[in-house]
C-alpha positions as CSV (number, residue, x, y, z in Angstrom):
1,M,114.6,77.1,111.2
2,T,114.2,80.3,113.1
3,V,114.5,84.1,112.3
4,R,115.4,87.0,114.8
5,R,112.5,89.2,115.3
6,S,111.2,92.2,117.6
7,V,108.3,91.1,119.5
8,I,106.1,93.4,121.4
9,L,105.8,92.2,125.0
10,G,103.8,95.3,126.4
11,C,101.8,98.6,125.5
12,G,101.1,101.5,127.7
13,S,99.8,105.1,127.4
14,Y,99.3,108.4,129.0
15,L,96.9,111.2,128.6
16,P,96.7,114.4,130.4
17,H,93.9,115.0,132.5
18,Q,92.3,118.1,131.0
19,V,89.6,117.5,128.4
20,L,89.2,120.1,125.8
21,T,85.5,119.5,124.2
22,N,84.4,121.2,120.7
23,E,82.0,123.1,122.8
24,D,85.1,124.6,124.7
25,L,86.7,125.3,121.5
26,A,83.6,127.0,120.3
27,R,83.7,129.6,123.1
28,K,87.4,130.4,121.8
29,V,87.2,130.4,118.0
30,D,84.5,130.8,115.2
31,T,83.7,127.0,115.1
32,S,80.9,124.3,116.5
33,D,80.7,120.9,117.6
34,E,78.7,120.0,114.4
35,W,81.4,121.4,112.1
36,I,84.3,119.9,113.8
37,V,82.5,116.3,114.1
38,Q,81.3,116.5,110.5
39,R,84.8,117.3,109.0
40,T,87.1,115.2,111.6
41,G,85.1,112.9,113.7
42,I,86.8,114.4,116.8
43,H,84.6,115.2,119.8
44,E,87.4,115.9,122.5
45,R,90.9,115.9,123.2
46,R,93.4,116.1,126.1
47,I,95.4,118.8,126.7
48,A,98.9,118.9,128.8
49,A,98.7,120.9,132.1
50,P,101.2,124.1,132.5
51,G,104.6,122.8,132.9
52,E,103.6,119.3,131.8
53,L,106.5,118.1,129.6
54,T,106.5,115.7,126.7
55,S,109.3,113.7,128.5
56,Q,106.9,113.4,131.4
57,M,104.4,112.1,129.6
58,A,106.8,109.7,127.8
59,T,108.0,108.5,130.8
60,N,104.4,107.8,132.2
61,A,103.4,105.9,129.0
62,A,107.0,103.7,129.4
63,R,106.3,102.9,132.7
64,S,102.6,101.8,131.7
65,A,104.1,99.6,129.1
66,L,106.9,98.2,131.4
67,A,104.2,97.0,133.8
68,H,102.1,95.4,131.0
69,A,105.2,93.5,130.0
70,R,106.0,92.6,133.9
71,L,109.4,94.0,133.1
72,D,111.8,96.1,135.0
73,A,113.1,99.2,133.3
74,Q,116.8,98.2,133.9
75,S,116.0,95.4,131.3
76,I,116.0,98.1,128.8
77,D,119.0,98.9,126.6
78,L,117.4,101.1,123.8
79,I,114.7,103.9,123.9
80,V,113.7,105.7,120.8
81,L,111.2,108.6,121.2
82,A,109.2,109.7,118.4
83,T,108.2,113.5,118.7
84,S,108.0,116.7,117.2
85,T,107.4,118.7,120.4
86,P,110.6,117.8,122.5
87,D,111.2,119.5,126.0
88,N,114.3,121.1,124.4
89,T,116.2,121.6,121.3
90,F,118.6,119.6,123.0
91,P,119.4,117.2,124.6
92,A,117.0,114.7,123.3
93,S,113.9,114.0,125.5
94,A,114.8,110.6,125.4
95,V,117.5,110.7,127.6
96,S,115.4,112.6,130.1
97,V,113.0,109.5,130.0
98,Q,116.2,107.3,130.3
99,A,117.0,109.3,133.5
100,D,113.6,109.2,134.8
101,L,113.2,105.6,134.5
102,G,116.7,105.3,136.2
103,I,118.5,103.5,133.4
104,T,122.3,104.3,132.9
105,R,123.3,101.9,130.2
106,G,122.5,101.5,126.3
107,A,121.3,104.3,124.1
108,A,118.4,106.7,124.0
109,F,117.5,109.3,121.2
110,D,114.7,111.2,119.6
111,L,113.4,110.5,116.3
112,Q,111.3,113.3,114.4
113,A,108.8,112.1,111.3
114,V,105.9,113.8,112.6
115,C,102.6,111.8,112.7
116,S,104.6,108.9,111.3
117,G,107.1,109.1,114.1
118,F,105.9,105.8,115.7
119,V,106.0,103.8,112.6
120,Y,109.5,105.1,111.9
121,G,110.6,104.6,115.5
122,L,109.3,101.0,115.3
123,A,111.4,100.5,112.1
124,T,114.6,102.0,113.5
125,A,114.3,100.0,116.9
126,D,113.4,96.7,115.0
127,A,116.6,97.2,112.7
128,L,118.9,97.8,115.7
129,L,117.3,94.7,117.6
130,K,117.5,92.4,114.8
131,S,121.4,93.5,114.2
132,G,122.4,92.4,117.8
133,A,123.3,95.6,119.0
134,Y,120.5,95.7,121.6
135,S,118.2,93.3,123.2
136,R,115.1,95.3,124.6
137,A,113.8,98.5,123.5
138,L,111.3,101.1,124.5
139,V,109.4,102.9,121.4
140,I,107.5,105.8,122.6
141,G,105.4,108.5,120.8
142,A,104.8,111.4,122.9
143,E,103.5,115.0,121.9
144,T,102.4,118.1,123.4
145,F,101.0,119.7,119.7
146,S,99.0,122.2,122.2
147,R,102.2,124.1,122.6
148,I,102.8,124.7,118.9
149,L,99.1,125.6,117.8
150,D,97.6,128.9,116.7
151,W,94.6,129.0,119.0
152,T,93.1,131.5,116.7
153,D,93.1,129.2,113.4
154,R,90.1,127.2,113.5
155,S,91.2,124.9,110.8
156,T,94.1,123.4,112.9
157,C,93.5,124.0,116.5
158,V,90.5,121.9,116.6
159,L,92.6,119.0,115.4
160,F,95.2,118.1,117.8
161,G,95.6,116.7,121.3
162,D,98.4,115.9,123.7
163,G,99.3,112.5,125.0
164,A,101.8,109.4,124.7
165,G,101.9,106.0,124.2
166,A,104.8,103.2,124.3
167,V,105.9,99.6,123.4
168,V,108.4,97.4,124.8
169,L,110.0,95.5,122.0
170,E,112.4,92.5,122.7
171,A,114.4,90.5,120.2
172,Q,113.3,86.8,120.0
173,Q,114.1,83.9,117.9
174,Q,111.0,82.9,116.0
175,P,109.9,79.9,114.1
176,E,109.8,80.9,110.2
177,T,106.0,80.3,110.0
178,R,103.2,82.6,109.1
179,E,102.0,82.3,113.0
180,A,105.3,83.4,114.2
181,R,105.2,86.8,116.4
182,G,107.0,90.2,115.9
183,I,107.3,92.8,113.4
184,L,106.8,91.1,110.1
185,S,107.5,94.0,107.6
186,V,107.8,97.9,107.8
187,H,107.7,100.1,104.9
188,L,108.7,103.9,105.1
189,R,108.4,106.8,102.4
190,S,108.8,110.3,102.3
191,D,108.7,113.4,100.0
192,G,110.0,116.5,100.8
193,R,108.4,118.4,97.9
194,Y,105.4,118.4,100.0
195,K,106.8,120.2,103.1
196,S,104.4,123.4,102.5
197,K,101.4,121.4,102.9
198,L,102.0,120.6,106.5
199,Y,104.9,122.5,108.5
200,V,105.7,124.5,111.6
201,D,106.6,128.2,110.7
202,G,109.6,128.4,113.0
203,G,112.7,126.7,114.3
204,P,116.3,127.3,115.7
205,S,118.0,127.8,112.3
206,S,115.1,129.8,110.5
207,T,113.3,132.1,112.9
208,G,115.0,131.2,116.3
209,T,111.5,130.7,117.6
210,V,109.2,127.7,118.2
211,G,106.6,128.8,115.5
212,H,102.9,127.6,114.9
213,L,101.8,124.5,113.1
214,R,100.5,125.6,109.4
215,M,98.3,123.1,107.1
216,E,96.7,123.0,103.9
217,G,93.9,120.8,105.2
218,R,92.3,120.0,101.6
219,E,95.7,119.1,100.1
220,V,96.7,116.9,103.0
221,F,93.6,115.0,102.8
222,R,93.7,114.7,99.1
223,H,97.2,112.8,99.1
224,A,96.7,111.0,102.4
225,V,94.6,107.9,101.3
226,A,96.5,107.4,98.1
227,M,99.8,107.6,99.9
228,I,98.7,105.4,102.7
229,T,97.2,102.8,100.7
230,D,100.3,102.7,98.5
231,V,102.5,102.0,101.2
232,V,100.4,99.1,102.9
233,M,100.2,97.4,99.5
234,D,103.8,97.4,99.9
235,A,103.6,95.7,103.2
236,F,101.1,93.1,101.9
237,K,103.3,92.3,98.7
238,A,106.4,91.9,100.9
239,T,104.7,89.3,103.4
240,G,102.1,87.6,101.1
241,Y,99.4,88.8,103.3
242,T,96.2,90.6,102.4
243,A,93.5,92.9,103.8
244,D,91.5,89.8,104.4
245,D,94.3,88.4,106.9
246,V,94.4,91.8,108.8
247,D,92.6,91.1,112.2
248,W,93.2,94.7,113.3
249,F,93.5,97.8,111.5
250,I,95.2,100.5,113.8
251,P,96.0,103.7,111.7
252,H,97.3,107.1,112.8
253,Q,94.3,108.9,114.3
254,A,94.2,112.1,112.3
255,N,90.8,112.4,111.0
256,K,88.0,109.9,110.6
257,R,87.4,110.7,107.0
258,I,90.9,109.5,106.1
259,I,90.9,106.5,108.3
260,D,87.5,105.4,106.8
261,G,88.7,106.1,103.0
262,S,91.8,104.4,103.7
263,A,90.2,101.2,105.1
264,H,87.5,101.3,102.2
265,K,90.1,101.5,99.5
266,L,92.1,98.6,101.2
267,G,89.0,96.5,101.5
268,I,89.3,96.4,105.2
269,A,86.0,95.7,107.0
270,P,84.7,98.6,109.5
271,A,84.5,96.4,112.3
272,K,88.3,95.7,112.1
273,I,89.1,99.4,112.6
274,V,90.4,100.7,115.8
275,T,89.4,104.3,116.3
276,T,90.3,106.8,119.2
277,V,90.2,110.1,117.1
278,D,86.8,110.9,118.6
279,R,88.1,111.1,122.0
280,H,92.0,112.0,121.5
281,G,92.1,114.1,118.5
282,N,95.4,113.7,116.4
283,T,98.1,113.1,118.9
284,S,100.5,112.8,115.9
285,A,103.4,110.3,117.0
286,A,101.4,109.1,119.9
287,S,98.2,108.2,118.1
288,I,99.0,104.4,117.2
289,P,100.3,103.4,120.4
290,L,97.6,105.0,122.2
291,A,95.0,103.5,120.1
292,L,96.8,100.1,120.4
293,A,96.8,100.5,124.2
294,D,92.9,101.3,124.1
295,A,92.1,98.2,122.1
296,L,94.2,96.1,124.5
297,A,92.6,97.5,127.4
298,E,89.1,96.5,126.0
299,R,90.7,93.1,125.3
300,R,90.0,93.1,121.7
301,I,93.3,91.9,120.5
302,K,94.4,88.4,121.1
303,R,97.7,86.6,120.8
304,G,98.4,85.9,117.3
305,D,96.2,88.5,115.8
306,L,97.8,90.1,112.7
307,L,98.0,93.9,113.2
308,L,98.4,96.6,110.7
309,F,99.6,100.1,111.5
310,E,99.9,103.0,109.0
311,A,100.5,106.7,109.4
312,M,101.3,109.9,107.2
313,G,102.6,113.2,108.7
314,G,104.3,116.5,107.5
315,G,107.4,116.2,105.1
316,F,105.4,114.4,104.0
317,T,106.3,111.1,105.7
318,W,104.4,108.0,105.7
319,G,104.7,104.4,106.5
320,A,102.9,101.1,107.2
321,A,103.8,98.1,109.5
322,L,102.4,94.4,109.8
323,V,102.9,92.9,113.2
324,R,101.8,89.5,114.7
325,W,101.0,89.9,118.2
């Protein structure tokens, strides 16, 4: 017996060249390297160059993922781009990526679930591939959060960075065994009652402006660990796996204290955690594929490893995925 599954064939990333350190920020706002590191674990982050667009970073990450998979862009018939910082109100930045890659078939669209965007994108592409409607997809997370930050607000401007990550998914027939590759289970959640805890104070139908990110940091932290662990436990129940089976925990890189707290509550050993928040900051929808690409570049992930992804973002939205590499 076989089952149709979405298998990750390749992963790629792109980071802007400009590095913004905590010391750089301390010259702009009332903060310090010690204060930032103690509360977040972040030492530096990347900032997009003037005129550098989300779609351009997404295209670079997509090309990197295609190269890793050893595939031509013309084999892609679906692009799902998770972003909260698109180039334009419309069209979707995904169609710019499609054009930049020279693809003229299939479908391309943006998906907005803030920091949970990549997990939501995986779930969406997985469902479309398993339905038979498409055969091979790019799922991309790309953000230029530096464009929506209030650089006078030390509680938020120190947290975020820019970047993009991408994976190539292919629908394959896999044996119905515990060792079979692909996306095993994805679980998504949202609760709009928490909108005011993390949001942007602008938009086309409200203010007619882009706006700035606003966050109640303590409230977000208070909810994050519980919400994350609950949805991960749902993934374990659905698949029969436990924390002991996980080879690599690749969480959304929001804050090291949230990452460590979630791992501790789930019973995942620190040695299994992939962490890039110290170098990238919070890159929202890009953070999981960026961390995945980093671990692959260091050759930590091996064929057959069980990977756990999780994320939480504004809305609130949150989700988890179990993937056999």
